[in-house]
Residue, then its C-alpha position, 0 to 999 in steps of 0.5 A: m419362075g419355071v418349074t424345075r425338071t427332074p434331072r435325066g440322071k435321077w431317072i437313070e439312077e432310080g431306074l437302076r435302083a428299081l432294076s436292082a430291087g426287082g429286075p428289068e420288069a420293075v423298071r416302070i415309068e409310073a413307079l419311077a415317077q412315084a419314087l421320084g415324087v414327080s409326074k411321069g410326063g417329065f420322063y418323056g422330056y428325056f426318053s422316048n420310051r422305056e427301052a430308051l431308058l433301059t439302054e441309057m441305064l446300061d450305058a451309065w452303068e457301063r461307064a461307071v464300072t469301066d471308064e470312071v473307075i479306070e480314070q479314077v485309078e489312073s489319075g492317082g499315078g504310081d506304079a502297078r501296085a499303087k494302082l491296084e491298091r487304089l482299085f481295091a480301095i475303090a471296089s471295097s468302098s463302092t458296094e452301094g449306090p445305083l451305078r457302082g454298087t454290087a446290087a446293080d452289078l448283080a442285077v445286070r448279070d441276072w438280066a443278062r441270063r435272059d436277054e442276049a443283048v444285055a449278055r453281050r454288053l456284060r461280056r464286053v464290060d467284063n472283058r474290059r475289066m479283066a483286060y485292065l486287071r491284066s495290065l496291072f497284074g502283069p508287071l507284078c508277075a515274073d512273066e507277063d504271059e504266065v498264067e499267074v497274071e490271069v489267075r490273079s486277075l480272075l481272083a480279084f474280079s471274082l472277089r468283087i462279084g462273088n464276095h456278096f454271096i459268101a456268108a461264111d465265118h472266118g474263125p477269129h478273123s473278120r471279113a475285112e481282115v480276110m479281104g485285106m490279107t487277100a489283097k496283100w496276097l494278090l499284090r505279092 
């Protein structure tokens, strides 16, 4: 019976966990192997070097936060409002996890501050996310060319990214209640 190899996706997920915890410097082959409980030799069966892993990590993250989210939203059908409701539910439920989690998103944003290639990729991902939001908010607004589409899109996207940083109390309301009221306001 042959030895079971650690799947490629596990190396990528562990790399994203390391990135989220300590930035790109924390993505080290030996440390990943140790976290996975395997030898580092298995790494080279999938990746030629650390740079190849970093690229595949970004590829996987990009697919997860764009293509896969859009496919999940679109697969449910319905009008723009129904799709936005589904998108908001997905966004609020995917705050953890190595691919769609807030920590990975924030880690890529921090990395982009120091690496122009990562910054270009982040810009592409953010533009794609905003374009999708515009396509959904457009039918809800009186005039698709109005600034209201852009405002709603930016507010929704900003909440996804920035909510993690806000530590404010909301008086008699919980954060969940306020986020729910915000979603209703955006969908009006």
